C-alpha atoms as a printed R data frame, in Angstrom:
    type eleno elety resid chain resno        x        y       z
1   ATOM     1    CA   MET     A     1 -218.435  -99.352 121.563
2   ATOM     2    CA   LYS     A     2 -214.950 -100.284 120.311
3   ATOM     3    CA   ARG     A     3 -214.825  -97.053 118.286
4   ATOM     4    CA   LEU     A     4 -215.567  -94.970 121.400
5   ATOM     5    CA   GLN     A     5 -212.896  -96.869 123.300
6   ATOM     6    CA   ARG     A     6 -210.385  -96.186 120.528
7   ATOM     7    CA   LEU     A     7 -211.205  -92.460 120.494
8   ATOM     8    CA   ARG     A     8 -210.861  -92.170 124.279
9   ATOM     9    CA   ARG     A     9 -207.804  -94.368 124.556
10  ATOM    10    CA   THR     A    10 -205.275  -91.761 125.772
11  ATOM    11    CA   ASP     A    11 -205.240  -88.263 127.231
12  ATOM    12    CA   HIS     A    12 -203.463  -87.003 124.108
13  ATOM    13    CA   LEU     A    13 -206.214  -88.361 121.846
14  ATOM    14    CA   ARG     A    14 -209.022  -87.030 124.040
15  ATOM    15    CA   ASN     A    15 -207.423  -83.584 124.041
16  ATOM    16    CA   MET     A    16 -207.011  -83.663 120.268
17  ATOM    17    CA   LEU     A    17 -210.713  -84.311 119.765
18  ATOM    18    CA   SER     A    18 -212.011  -81.781 122.287
19  ATOM    19    CA   GLU     A    19 -214.994  -79.890 120.885
20  ATOM    20    CA   THR     A    20 -214.933  -76.871 123.177
21  ATOM    21    CA   SER     A    21 -211.303  -75.763 123.060
22  ATOM    22    CA   PHE     A    22 -208.652  -74.856 120.513
23  ATOM    23    CA   SER     A    23 -205.008  -75.298 121.371
24  ATOM    24    CA   VAL     A    24 -201.856  -76.927 120.051
25  ATOM    25    CA   ASP     A    25 -203.433  -80.210 121.181
26  ATOM    26    CA   GLN     A    26 -205.641  -80.087 118.063
27  ATOM    27    CA   LEU     A    27 -202.643  -79.802 115.721
28  ATOM    28    CA   ILE     A    28 -200.756  -82.727 114.167
29  ATOM    29    CA   GLN     A    29 -197.159  -82.216 113.022
30  ATOM    30    CA   PRO     A    30 -195.910  -84.216 110.007
31  ATOM    31    CA   LEU     A    31 -192.439  -85.767 110.093
32  ATOM    32    CA   PHE     A    32 -190.412  -87.100 107.146
33  ATOM    33    CA   THR     A    33 -187.932  -89.816 108.092
34  ATOM    34    CA   VAL     A    34 -185.786  -90.881 105.159
35  ATOM    35    CA   GLU     A    35 -183.499  -93.853 104.659
36  ATOM    36    CA   GLY     A    36 -180.130  -93.426 102.982
37  ATOM    37    CA   ILE     A    37 -179.390  -89.787 103.817
38  ATOM    38    CA   SER     A    38 -176.609  -88.687 106.152
39  ATOM    39    CA   LYS     A    39 -177.916  -85.248 107.099
40  ATOM    40    CA   ASN     A    40 -181.152  -83.294 106.998
41  ATOM    41    CA   GLU     A    41 -182.379  -82.062 103.630
42  ATOM    42    CA   ILE     A    42 -184.377  -78.893 102.980
43  ATOM    43    CA   ILE     A    43 -187.887  -79.341 101.544
44  ATOM    44    CA   PRO     A    44 -188.590  -76.486  99.093
45  ATOM    45    CA   GLY     A    45 -191.517  -74.400 100.296
46  ATOM    46    CA   LEU     A    46 -192.004  -76.205 103.610
47  ATOM    47    CA   LEU     A    47 -190.551  -73.655 105.991
48  ATOM    48    CA   ASN     A    48 -189.155  -75.241 109.196
49  ATOM    49    CA   ASN     A    49 -189.601  -78.786 107.839
50  ATOM    50    CA   GLU     A    50 -186.863  -81.109 106.577
51  ATOM    51    CA   ARG     A    51 -186.245  -84.665 105.401
52  ATOM    52    CA   MET     A    52 -184.547  -86.285 108.382
53  ATOM    53    CA   THR     A    53 -182.567  -89.319 109.475
54  ATOM    54    CA   ILE     A    54 -183.940  -91.422 112.333
55  ATOM    55    CA   GLU     A    55 -181.594  -89.778 114.809
56  ATOM    56    CA   SER     A    56 -182.429  -86.246 113.693
57  ATOM    57    CA   THR     A    57 -186.128  -87.152 113.780
58  ATOM    58    CA   LEU     A    58 -185.736  -88.024 117.455
59  ATOM    59    CA   LYS     A    59 -184.055  -84.667 118.118
60  ATOM    60    CA   GLN     A    60 -186.821  -82.849 116.242
61  ATOM    61    CA   VAL     A    61 -189.547  -84.667 118.156
62  ATOM    62    CA   GLU     A    62 -187.849  -83.766 121.437
63  ATOM    63    CA   SER     A    63 -187.833  -80.115 120.385
64  ATOM    64    CA   ASP     A    64 -191.466  -80.287 119.244
65  ATOM    65    CA   LEU     A    65 -192.563  -81.807 122.549
66  ATOM    66    CA   LYS     A    66 -190.968  -78.898 124.377
67  ATOM    67    CA   ALA     A    67 -193.020  -76.599 122.125
68  ATOM    68    CA   GLY     A    68 -196.218  -78.352 123.189
69  ATOM    69    CA   VAL     A    69 -196.813  -80.640 120.213
70  ATOM    70    CA   ARG     A    70 -198.253  -84.023 121.190
71  ATOM    71    CA   GLN     A    71 -199.604  -85.365 117.881
72  ATOM    72    CA   PHE     A    72 -197.333  -86.473 115.038
73  ATOM    73    CA   LEU     A    73 -197.934  -87.964 111.595
74  ATOM    74    CA   LEU     A    74 -194.906  -89.917 110.397
75  ATOM    75    CA   PHE     A    75 -194.019  -90.413 106.739
76  ATOM    76    CA   VAL     A    76 -191.375  -93.071 106.240
77  ATOM    77    CA   VAL     A    77 -189.374  -92.882 103.012
78  ATOM    78    CA   PRO     A    78 -187.310  -96.017 102.285
79  ATOM    79    CA   LYS     A    79 -184.289  -96.043  99.989
80  ATOM    80    CA   GLU     A    80 -185.238  -99.111  97.959
81  ATOM    81    CA   LYS     A    81 -188.445  -99.222  95.882
82  ATOM    82    CA   CYS     A    82 -190.153 -102.064  94.038
83  ATOM    83    CA   LEU     A    83 -193.468 -103.117  92.479
84  ATOM    84    CA   SER     A    84 -194.514 -105.461  95.323
85  ATOM    85    CA   ASN     A    85 -193.140 -107.598  98.190
86  ATOM    86    CA   PHE     A    86 -192.067 -104.508 100.085
87  ATOM    87    CA   ASN     A    87 -189.375 -104.517 102.765
88  ATOM    88    CA   HIS     A    88 -190.611 -102.774 105.925
89  ATOM    89    CA   HIS     A    89 -187.447 -102.992 108.022
90  ATOM    90    CA   PHE     A    90 -186.665  -99.268 107.882
91  ATOM    91    CA   ALA     A    91 -190.269  -98.342 108.684
92  ATOM    92    CA   GLU     A    92 -190.297 -100.660 111.691
93  ATOM    93    CA   THR     A    93 -186.988  -99.237 112.885
94  ATOM    94    CA   ALA     A    94 -188.169  -95.636 112.583
95  ATOM    95    CA   VAL     A    95 -191.474  -96.189 114.385
96  ATOM    96    CA   ARG     A    96 -189.896  -98.263 117.135
97  ATOM    97    CA   ALA     A    97 -187.150  -95.679 117.705
98  ATOM    98    CA   ILE     A    98 -189.692  -92.887 118.258
99  ATOM    99    CA   LYS     A    99 -191.958  -94.886 120.545
100 ATOM   100    CA   GLU     A   100 -189.108  -96.338 122.590
101 ATOM   101    CA   ARG     A   101 -187.635  -92.861 123.139
102 ATOM   102    CA   PHE     A   102 -191.010  -91.232 123.860
103 ATOM   103    CA   PRO     A   103 -193.337  -94.038 124.996
104 ATOM   104    CA   ASN     A   104 -195.988  -91.913 126.741
105 ATOM   105    CA   ASP     A   105 -195.281  -88.364 125.601
106 ATOM   106    CA   LEU     A   106 -197.009  -88.354 122.228
107 ATOM   107    CA   THR     A   107 -199.482  -89.947 119.864
108 ATOM   108    CA   LEU     A   108 -197.735  -91.294 116.784
109 ATOM   109    CA   TRP     A   109 -199.865  -91.702 113.676
110 ATOM   110    CA   VAL     A   110 -198.186  -93.269 110.656
111 ATOM   111    CA   ASP     A   111 -199.214  -92.472 107.112
112 ATOM   112    CA   THR     A   112 -200.109  -95.776 105.470
113 ATOM   113    CA   CYS     A   113 -199.653  -95.723 101.715
114 ATOM   114    CA   LEU     A   114 -197.512  -97.339  99.038
115 ATOM   115    CA   CYS     A   115 -196.504  -94.313  96.946
116 ATOM   116    CA   SER     A   116 -193.128  -93.945  98.698
117 ATOM   117    CA   LEU     A   117 -192.473  -97.672  98.328
118 ATOM   118    CA   THR     A   118 -193.318  -98.303  94.684
119 ATOM   119    CA   THR     A   119 -191.077  -97.729  91.685
120 ATOM   120    CA   THR     A   120 -194.138  -96.263  89.926
121 ATOM   121    CA   GLY     A   121 -194.859  -93.643  92.587
122 ATOM   122    CA   HIS     A   122 -198.480  -94.766  92.592
123 ATOM   123    CA   CYS     A   123 -200.446  -95.663  95.722
124 ATOM   124    CA   CYS     A   124 -201.045  -99.241  94.620
125 ATOM   125    CA   VAL     A   125 -199.426 -102.480  93.543
126 ATOM   126    CA   SER     A   126 -199.210 -102.647  89.757
127 ATOM   127    CA   ASP     A   127 -198.146 -105.239  87.214
128 ATOM   128    CA   GLU     A   128 -195.280 -104.696  84.762
129 ATOM   129    CA   ASN     A   129 -197.636 -102.835  82.417
130 ATOM   130    CA   GLY     A   130 -198.720 -100.377  85.109
131 ATOM   131    CA   THR     A   131 -202.158 -101.911  85.627
132 ATOM   132    CA   PRO     A   132 -203.327 -101.569  89.280
133 ATOM   133    CA   LYS     A   133 -203.990 -104.793  91.202
134 ATOM   134    CA   LEU     A   134 -206.561 -104.032  93.913
135 ATOM   135    CA   ASP     A   135 -206.483 -107.279  95.887
136 ATOM   136    CA   GLU     A   136 -202.687 -107.201  96.100
137 ATOM   137    CA   THR     A   137 -202.823 -103.524  97.031
138 ATOM   138    CA   LEU     A   138 -205.218 -104.102  99.933
139 ATOM   139    CA   LYS     A   139 -203.078 -106.977 101.176
140 ATOM   140    CA   ALA     A   140 -199.932 -104.836 101.021
141 ATOM   141    CA   LEU     A   141 -201.611 -101.915 102.812
142 ATOM   142    CA   SER     A   142 -202.954 -104.186 105.536
143 ATOM   143    CA   GLU     A   143 -199.523 -105.727 106.074
144 ATOM   144    CA   LEU     A   144 -198.016 -102.248 106.241
145 ATOM   145    CA   SER     A   145 -200.543 -101.115 108.850
146 ATOM   146    CA   LEU     A   146 -199.845 -104.181 110.974
147 ATOM   147    CA   CYS     A   147 -196.109 -103.575 110.660
148 ATOM   148    CA   PHE     A   148 -196.501 -100.030 111.993
149 ATOM   149    CA   VAL     A   149 -198.709 -101.066 114.893
150 ATOM   150    CA   ASN     A   150 -196.501 -103.988 115.881
151 ATOM   151    CA   ALA     A   151 -193.585 -101.538 115.955
152 ATOM   152    CA   GLY     A   152 -195.494  -99.299 118.380
153 ATOM   153    CA   ALA     A   153 -197.548  -96.844 116.314
154 ATOM   154    CA   ASP     A   154 -200.560  -95.471 118.193
155 ATOM   155    CA   GLY     A   155 -202.673  -95.244 115.031
156 ATOM   156    CA   VAL     A   156 -202.537  -95.702 111.271
157 ATOM   157    CA   SER     A   157 -203.658  -93.257 108.619
158 ATOM   158    CA   PRO     A   158 -204.478  -94.730 105.187
159 ATOM   159    CA   SER     A   159 -204.009  -92.108 102.470
160 ATOM   160    CA   ASP     A   160 -204.141  -94.156  99.274
161 ATOM   161    CA   MET     A   161 -207.877  -93.824  98.419
162 ATOM   162    CA   ASN     A   162 -208.148  -97.371  97.059
163 ATOM   163    CA   ASP     A   163 -211.592  -98.915  97.518
164 ATOM   164    CA   GLY     A   164 -211.909 -101.087 100.627
165 ATOM   165    CA   ARG     A   165 -208.636 -100.234 102.299
166 ATOM   166    CA   VAL     A   166 -210.126  -99.186 105.654
167 ATOM   167    CA   SER     A   167 -212.138 -102.395 105.936
168 ATOM   168    CA   ALA     A   168 -209.085 -104.490 105.031
169 ATOM   169    CA   MET     A   169 -206.892 -102.756 107.601
170 ATOM   170    CA   ARG     A   170 -209.517 -102.938 110.332
171 ATOM   171    CA   SER     A   171 -209.930 -106.674 109.801
172 ATOM   172    CA   VAL     A   172 -206.199 -107.384 109.884
173 ATOM   173    CA   LEU     A   173 -205.609 -105.235 112.962
174 ATOM   174    CA   ASP     A   174 -208.557 -106.751 114.834
175 ATOM   175    CA   GLU     A   175 -207.455 -110.294 114.023
176 ATOM   176    CA   ALA     A   176 -203.963 -109.498 115.325
177 ATOM   177    CA   GLY     A   177 -205.328 -108.275 118.660
178 ATOM   178    CA   HIS     A   178 -205.156 -104.547 117.878
179 ATOM   179    CA   SER     A   179 -208.878 -103.799 117.991
180 ATOM   180    CA   LEU     A   180 -208.290 -100.649 120.065
181 ATOM   181    CA   VAL     A   181 -205.841  -99.081 117.593
182 ATOM   182    CA   PRO     A   182 -207.624  -96.213 115.797
183 ATOM   183    CA   ILE     A   183 -207.684  -95.558 112.059
184 ATOM   184    CA   MET     A   184 -207.511  -91.935 110.907
185 ATOM   185    CA   SER     A   185 -208.557  -92.137 107.273
186 ATOM   186    CA   TYR     A   186 -207.793  -89.708 104.492
187 ATOM   187    CA   SER     A   187 -211.479  -90.213 103.709
188 ATOM   188    CA   THR     A   188 -212.079  -87.303 101.326
189 ATOM   189    CA   LYS     A   189 -208.867  -86.763  99.372
190 ATOM   190    CA   PHE     A   190 -208.898  -84.982  96.042
191 ATOM   191    CA   ALA     A   191 -206.595  -85.303  93.055
192 ATOM   192    CA   SER     A   192 -205.147  -81.880  93.714
193 ATOM   193    CA   SER     A   193 -202.520  -79.528  92.315
194 ATOM   194    CA   PHE     A   194 -201.443  -78.545  95.839
195 ATOM   195    CA   TYR     A   195 -199.267  -81.547  96.745
196 ATOM   196    CA   GLY     A   196 -196.005  -80.544  95.036
197 ATOM   197    CA   PRO     A   197 -193.699  -79.908  98.031
198 ATOM   198    CA   PHE     A   198 -194.957  -83.055  99.758
199 ATOM   199    CA   ARG     A   199 -194.118  -85.244  96.767
200 ATOM   200    CA   LEU     A   200 -190.561  -83.950  96.892
201 ATOM   201    CA   ALA     A   201 -190.383  -84.632 100.625
202 ATOM   202    CA   ALA     A   202 -191.787  -88.167 100.360
203 ATOM   203    CA   ASP     A   203 -190.146  -88.996  97.012
204 ATOM   204    CA   SER     A   204 -193.590  -90.066  95.831
205 ATOM   205    CA   ALA     A   205 -194.339  -88.323  92.543
206 ATOM   206    CA   PRO     A   206 -196.068  -90.686  90.067
207 ATOM   207    CA   GLN     A   207 -193.694  -91.790  87.318
208 ATOM   208    CA   TYR     A   208 -196.454  -91.874  84.715
209 ATOM   209    CA   GLY     A   209 -200.012  -90.635  84.418
210 ATOM   210    CA   ASN     A   210 -201.712  -89.239  87.518
211 ATOM   211    CA   ARG     A   211 -203.831  -90.372  90.449
212 ATOM   212    CA   LYS     A   212 -207.193  -89.232  89.166
213 ATOM   213    CA   HIS     A   213 -208.481  -92.780  88.725
214 ATOM   214    CA   TYR     A   214 -208.396  -93.377  92.506
215 ATOM   215    CA   GLN     A   215 -208.352  -89.906  94.081
216 ATOM   216    CA   LEU     A   216 -211.466  -87.709  93.966
217 ATOM   217    CA   ASP     A   217 -212.444  -85.238  91.254
218 ATOM   218    CA   VAL     A   218 -212.440  -81.736  92.768
219 ATOM   219    CA   ARG     A   219 -215.679  -80.956  90.927
220 ATOM   220    CA   ASN     A   220 -217.748  -83.655  92.643
221 ATOM   221    CA   ARG     A   221 -219.278  -82.817  96.025
222 ATOM   222    CA   SER     A   222 -221.485  -85.911  96.364
223 ATOM   223    CA   ASP     A   223 -218.580  -88.279  95.663
224 ATOM   224    CA   ALA     A   224 -216.483  -86.446  98.235
225 ATOM   225    CA   ILE     A   225 -219.085  -86.791 100.983
226 ATOM   226    CA   GLY     A   226 -219.882  -90.361  99.963
227 ATOM   227    CA   SER     A   227 -216.220  -91.328 100.212
228 ATOM   228    CA   SER     A   228 -216.101  -90.320 103.864
229 ATOM   229    CA   ILE     A   229 -219.364  -92.111 104.577
230 ATOM   230    CA   ARG     A   230 -217.897  -95.315 103.119
231 ATOM   231    CA   CYS     A   231 -214.778  -94.992 105.273
232 ATOM   232    CA   ALA     A   232 -216.955  -94.531 108.348
233 ATOM   233    CA   GLU     A   233 -218.986  -97.624 107.470
234 ATOM   234    CA   GLU     A   234 -215.771  -99.634 106.968
235 ATOM   235    CA   GLY     A   235 -214.561  -98.847 110.476
236 ATOM   236    CA   ALA     A   236 -212.575  -95.598 110.339
237 ATOM   237    CA   ASP     A   237 -212.472  -93.744 113.668
238 ATOM   238    CA   LEU     A   238 -211.448  -90.319 112.380
239 ATOM   239    CA   LEU     A   239 -212.078  -88.783 108.977
240 ATOM   240    CA   MET     A   240 -210.226  -86.093 107.059
241 ATOM   241    CA   VAL     A   241 -210.561  -83.708 104.123
242 ATOM   242    CA   LYS     A   242 -207.534  -83.001 101.933
243 ATOM   243    CA   PRO     A   243 -206.561  -80.380 100.773
244 ATOM   244    CA   GLY     A   244 -207.965  -78.610 103.797
245 ATOM   245    CA   MET     A   245 -208.713  -75.094 102.620
246 ATOM   246    CA   THR     A   246 -210.169  -76.098  99.259
247 ATOM   247    CA   SER     A   247 -212.381  -78.723 100.968
248 ATOM   248    CA   ILE     A   248 -213.598  -76.557 103.817
249 ATOM   249    CA   ASP     A   249 -217.215  -76.667 102.648
250 ATOM   250    CA   LEU     A   250 -217.283  -80.444 103.183
251 ATOM   251    CA   ILE     A   251 -216.335  -80.650 106.865
252 ATOM   252    CA   ALA     A   252 -219.786  -79.866 108.280
253 ATOM   253    CA   PRO     A   253 -221.803  -82.170 105.992
254 ATOM   254    CA   ILE     A   254 -219.381  -85.073 106.530
255 ATOM   255    CA   THR     A   255 -219.646  -84.565 110.292
256 ATOM   256    CA   GLU     A   256 -223.441  -84.484 110.056
257 ATOM   257    CA   LYS     A   257 -223.612  -87.626 107.902
258 ATOM   258    CA   THR     A   258 -221.160  -89.734 109.920
259 ATOM   259    CA   SER     A   259 -221.160  -88.301 113.485
260 ATOM   260    CA   LEU     A   260 -217.393  -88.906 113.505
261 ATOM   261    CA   PRO     A   261 -214.585  -86.406 114.200
262 ATOM   262    CA   VAL     A   262 -213.530  -84.787 110.927
263 ATOM   263    CA   GLY     A   263 -210.210  -83.031 110.496
264 ATOM   264    CA   ALA     A   264 -208.460  -81.039 107.796
265 ATOM   265    CA   TYR     A   265 -205.027  -81.514 106.242
266 ATOM   266    CA   GLN     A   266 -203.412  -78.159 105.484
267 ATOM   267    CA   VAL     A   267 -201.390  -79.577 102.624
268 ATOM   268    CA   SER     A   268 -197.906  -78.678 101.480
269 ATOM   269    CA   GLY     A   269 -199.024  -76.348  98.690
270 ATOM   270    CA   GLU     A   270 -201.308  -74.399 101.010
271 ATOM   271    CA   TYR     A   271 -198.600  -74.074 103.644
272 ATOM   272    CA   ALA     A   272 -195.879  -73.273 101.097
273 ATOM   273    CA   GLY     A   273 -198.082  -70.590  99.523
274 ATOM   274    CA   MET     A   274 -198.105  -68.671 102.785
275 ATOM   275    CA   ALA     A   275 -194.381  -69.246 103.322
276 ATOM   276    CA   LEU     A   276 -193.555  -67.882  99.868
277 ATOM   277    CA   LEU     A   277 -195.836  -64.872 100.332
278 ATOM   278    CA   ALA     A   278 -194.061  -64.145 103.591
279 ATOM   279    CA   LYS     A   279 -190.665  -64.502 101.902
280 ATOM   280    CA   GLU     A   280 -191.681  -61.751  99.455
281 ATOM   281    CA   GLY     A   281 -192.873  -59.500 102.277
282 ATOM   282    CA   LEU     A   282 -196.515  -59.889 101.273
283 ATOM   283    CA   LEU     A   283 -197.773  -61.724 104.371
284 ATOM   284    CA   ASN     A   284 -197.063  -61.981 108.066
285 ATOM   285    CA   PHE     A   285 -196.487  -65.727 108.081
286 ATOM   286    CA   HIS     A   286 -197.411  -66.372 111.696
287 ATOM   287    CA   ALA     A   287 -200.547  -64.257 111.499
288 ATOM   288    CA   GLY     A   288 -201.626  -65.923 108.276
289 ATOM   289    CA   LEU     A   289 -200.989  -69.404 109.654
290 ATOM   290    CA   LEU     A   290 -202.971  -68.730 112.821
291 ATOM   291    CA   GLU     A   291 -205.821  -67.213 110.818
292 ATOM   292    CA   SER     A   292 -206.007  -70.285 108.593
293 ATOM   293    CA   TRP     A   293 -206.214  -72.586 111.632
294 ATOM   294    CA   HIS     A   294 -209.045  -70.546 113.110
295 ATOM   295    CA   VAL     A   295 -210.895  -70.830 109.810
296 ATOM   296    CA   PHE     A   296 -210.544  -74.624 109.863
297 ATOM   297    CA   ARG     A   297 -211.879  -74.716 113.404
298 ATOM   298    CA   ARG     A   298 -214.712  -72.333 112.511
299 ATOM   299    CA   ALA     A   299 -215.680  -74.742 109.731
300 ATOM   300    CA   GLY     A   300 -215.881  -77.577 112.252
301 ATOM   301    CA   ALA     A   301 -212.499  -79.316 111.958
302 ATOM   302    CA   ARG     A   302 -211.784  -81.238 115.157
303 ATOM   303    CA   PHE     A   303 -208.088  -81.579 114.320
304 ATOM   304    CA   ILE     A   304 -205.688  -80.001 111.825
305 ATOM   305    CA   ILE     A   305 -202.646  -81.587 110.205
306 ATOM   306    CA   THR     A   306 -200.252  -78.733 109.526
307 ATOM   307    CA   TYR     A   307 -196.537  -78.327 108.851
308 ATOM   308    CA   GLY     A   308 -196.577  -75.382 111.260
309 ATOM   309    CA   ALA     A   309 -197.774  -77.165 114.402
310 ATOM   310    CA   ARG     A   310 -194.328  -76.829 115.941
311 ATOM   311    CA   ASN     A   311 -194.670  -73.025 115.724
312 ATOM   312    CA   ALA     A   312 -198.046  -72.823 117.487
313 ATOM   313    CA   ASN     A   313 -196.803  -71.578 120.855
314 ATOM   314    CA   GLU     A   314 -194.509  -69.079 119.186
315 ATOM   315    CA   ILE     A   315 -197.424  -67.506 117.308
316 ATOM   316    CA   GLY     A   316 -199.817  -67.407 120.236
317 ATOM   317    CA   LEU     A   317 -201.666  -70.722 120.283
318 ATOM   318    CA   LYS     A   318 -201.048  -72.503 123.579
């Protein structure tokens, strides 16, 4: 019952999860808010997206709201990084600024991961030798989720793929009186080659090795479906496949196995590929973007995270 209450909590959330319509309400716009910069910075490949200060983020959100966007996924990029004992002051400030300026106009999801916080660029707490420490990681992720919610976030979105993180976050949020705050889990996330522009935007490239020991192998279908099932059992309210287009075959079976809303993340490499094709005169960018969204919806995606949500009205999706 609590899960149904979380999914029906606001008009914005109900519209996002509508099964019988497709509009800008089903699109989620990422935002990159960065500490220590004085002006916006271009993100290579991510047309119409920039690394922003808190103040310019507020201006961008205001513009996006006028364009019909109501769902946002915030990535907070602090200036200082460390191995553990993270300082969340900037994150709290960014979330609170958005929700105080726009208290009822939007749903603010916050990406909940450690890769932008750690000196290693990995999504976990590690010791000095680079060995992951799972218990410390789950504690840090849970504290981060509580920080976001206390600052006003409408929902948290764990993207790290460490075992047990949804259960840990759900427990901490429930104990703190936030049992109606939903969790949108990156439940099926592959170790992919399509994340390059994002890692520049979030300053989160791993400083050694890769993330294949905690993200999914693209060759393994059963692991991918099983990962989403585990997130559902741990208390996730919404599930997600990432990258979206290369995981499109998994949306229907995950929906069937879990009975939860499943979305798709049109990742930075997928979006940038279309932008670069358009730059060379090889693709009508707006037409290609709209076509890709229709394909996600045809495959059963209830929501789509896309860097082009703010262009939806302009290209014909109302």
